[in-house]
N, C-alpha and C positions, 0 to 999 in steps of 0.2 A: 060657319065653315065646318065641313065634315072632316073628321079625323081619318087618316089613312089607316086602314085595318090591314094588319099582316097576319096571315094565317099561321097556325101552329107549325105546319110543315115547313114554311119558309124560315121561321125563327129557328127551328131545329136544324135546318140545313146551314144557316148562317153560323150558328154556334158550332156545328161540326167543322165548318171550314176554318173558323177562328181557332178551334182547338187543334186542328191539324197543323195550322201555321205555327202555333205556339209550340207544339210538340217538335216540329221540324227545326224551328229556330233554337229551341232549348237544347235539342240533341246536338246540333252543330255548334252551339255555344259551349256545351260541355266538351265537345271534341276540340274546341279551340279554333273553329272555322268561322270567319267573318263572312256571312252570306251577302253582305252589302258591298264587299270589296271584290273587284274583278280579279280573276285568277288565271294562271296559265298552267297547263298540265304537260308533264314530260314522262317518259317511260325509260326503264332500264330492266336488265335481266340478271338473274342470279341462279347459280346452281344450288345454293343453300342459303336461306335467309336467316338461319340461326334464331328464330323466334320473333322475327319482325311481324307486326300485326297492322291492320288498317288503323288509321288515326295516330300512328306513331309520328313524332315530330320530325320536321325537316329543318336543319340549321345551316346557317352560313356564318362561320367564325363564332359559333356559340349563340347566335341570335336566331330565334325561331322565325322562319319566313313562310312556313307552310306545313303540310302534313302528308302522310301516306293516304291516298284516296282508296286504292284498291289493290289487291294482290290476286293475280290470275295465275293458276298453276296448271301444268300439264306434265305429269310424271313420265310420259313417254319420251320426252325430250331430255337432253343432257342439262341444258339450262331450263330447269323446270318452272321457274317463277318469273313472271312479268309483273314488275312493281310500277304502279301508276302513282305519281306524286303531283301535288298542286302547290304552287307558290304564288306570291303576290305578283300582279301583272306588271309592276314597275321595275322588276329585276330582270336584267338581260344577262344571259349566260354565254360567255365566250366559248369558242369552239374547242378549247382545251379543258373545259369543265368536265369533272367526273363525279358520279354519284357514289358516295362511299358509305358502306354499311359499317357501323362501329358500335361498341358497347356504350350504352347510356347509363353509367353508374355501376356500382359493384354488385347489384342484385341480379344482373344478367339481362336487363332490358336492352332492346336494340333501338337504334335511331338512324336516321339518314342525315348526312351532311354533304353539301355541295362544295367541292374542292376545285379551285382554279388559281392560277397565278394572279396575285393581287395587282401586279403592275403590267398585266398583259397588254401588248399593243395590237392585239388581233382586232381586225375590223369585221370579222365574221362572228355571227352569233347564232345560237340554236333558235329554231322556231318552235313555238308551242306545238306539242304533239310529237316532237322528235324523240328518238331513242338515244340516250346518252350512255357512254361506256361506264361500266361499274367496277368498283374495287372494294376489297374487304380489308378493313384496318385490323391490325393486331389487337386482340382483346387485352383488357387490363390485366386479367389473371395470367394470360399467356405472356404478357410483357413482364409482369412481376416474376413469373416462374423462370423466364429466360434470363433475368438478372440474378435471380437467386440460385439457380442450378449450379453455376460454376463455383459459387461460394459453398453451397451444400456439398458438392463433390470434394472440394478442398477440405472441408471440415470432416467429411467422412473418411478421407484418406488419412488425415492427422489422427482421427479417432481410432482407425484400424491400427495405425502405428503404435498408438498409446496402449491399446489392448494387447498387441503383441508384446510390447515391453513389459506390461503387467504380468502377462502369462509367463514370459520368460523369467521374470523375477520370482514368481510363485513356484514355478517348477524347479528353480535352481536351489531351493532350500534356504535361501537367504532370509526369507520371511520367518520360517520355522526357527532358524538360529536366533533371529532377532527376538522372537517370542520367548525362546528359552532364556536368552539373556535378560529380557525384561522380568521374567519369572524369578530368575536368580536374584536380580537386583531388588525385586519386591520382597523376597525372602530375607535378604540382608538388611533391608530397611526395617522389616518387622523385628529382626533380632536387635538391631540398633535401637529401635524404639523401646523394646523391653528393657535393654540395658540403661537407656536414658531414663526411663520411668523408675527403675530401681535406684539409679543414682539420685534422681530428684526426690524420691521418697525416703531414702536412708542416708546417703552420704552428704547430700546437699545441706540438710539441716545442721549436721556436724560442722561443715565448713562455715556455714553462716554463724554458728555459735562461736567457732574459733575467731572469725573475723570480728564478731562483737567483742570478744575478749580482748583482742589486740587493739581494737578501737578504744576500749575502756583504758587499757594500759597507756596508750598514747595520750588519752585525755589526762590521766594522772601525771604522766611525764610533762605534759604541757603545763599542767598547774604548777608542778615543781619548778619548771623553767621560769615561769612567771614570777616565782617567789625569789629567784636569784637576783642579788643586787649587782647588776652588770656595771653600773657606774663605779662602785667601789672596787670591783674586780679589775676593771680597766685601769683605775688609778694605781692599784698595787702593781699591775703589770707594767705600767709606765715607769714606776719607780725602779722595778727590777731591771728593766731595759737600760735605765740611766746608770745603775750600778755596774751592769755589764760593760757599758761604754767606758766607765771610769777604769775598770780593771783592764780592759783592752788597751786603753791609752797608756796605762802604767807598764803593761807588758811590752808595748812597742817603744817606750821611752828608753833610749840607750844609756841614760844616767842612772836608771833604777837597777836594783839587784837582778830581777829576772831579765830585764833588758840587757844588762851587761853580760849575764850568763848566756843569753841567746845570741847576742850580737858580737861577742869577743871572739875573734878568729884564733888568737893564740891559745885561749883556753880550750877551744875545740881541738886544736892540734895537740896540746899537751894531754888532754883526755884520751885522744886517739892513740898517742904514743904509749901512754900508761896502760891502755887496754891491750895494746899489742905486746908490751913487755910482760904483762900479767899472763897473757895467753901463752907466750913462749915459756914462762916459768912453769905453768901448769903442764905444758907438754914435756918439758925436761923432767919435771917431778914424776910424771907417769913413766917416763923411760928410764930414769935413774933415781929410784927412790932411796937407795942406800947412801947417796950423797948427802941426803937431808935428814934421814931418820935412821937411828941405830938402836935396835932392841933385841933382846934375847928371850926366847921362850922360857928358859930356866935361869935366866940371870947370867951375868958375866962378872968375872973377877976383876976385870980391868976395863975401865971405860976409856974410850978414846975421846 
């Protein structure tokens, strides 16, 4: 059996065809295109695509269903860009579907998403090759800026008010007065510190020495107090109290001499009358001394 001979030219051609097929498949694979799945193409127009490029992904609710196939531009028109997208053939787009251009991440990349009512009861659908209306979503940075700008303006207003208050405080001289007061207080503290240092170095040792002396004296007194026989002293004090009680009872006894003297009312009256008579006698003696005393400076020949 003779072997089939293939010329070098045929082999080179076959290898070239295989290489081209692999290249085409590889490029589409890297682009995310499944060349074995049927696709449907649609069109839309934009005035500004904001950096959208071919092979950018096409999403429905965050799920990739296709990609941007081609971007055709004509800068003589207001809507300068015609965008061609391809999606899998099993997706039907209702008549209210819109092609939305939006930011795909924080780095500024653009992507396409198909937006339509999820529970639309429309019975009409776009056909492949139709041109769909386009919309542009608010970018992430623009959305963040829109949310932050009111807060930034409020903060700016409050900051401006604060700066005005600080400027008013500085120009009013209150800060300078406060600084002068602080400087004066610092000077007073320095003087007080010097006085305290002097007191600590000179007077405080003397005070501590006096305190030590007083402590030593208290220690001696305490030792002497310990040597006192409190039991004997208390016993003698008890005897003295008993003697005082006996004397008190005797004084209060009406049968005793002191008791009779203190409790006899007639004796009190007699003593009072005697004192009154003596007082009258002294008064009469002062007023009429001649009645009671007779004397002569040179003597008298006859005595009465």
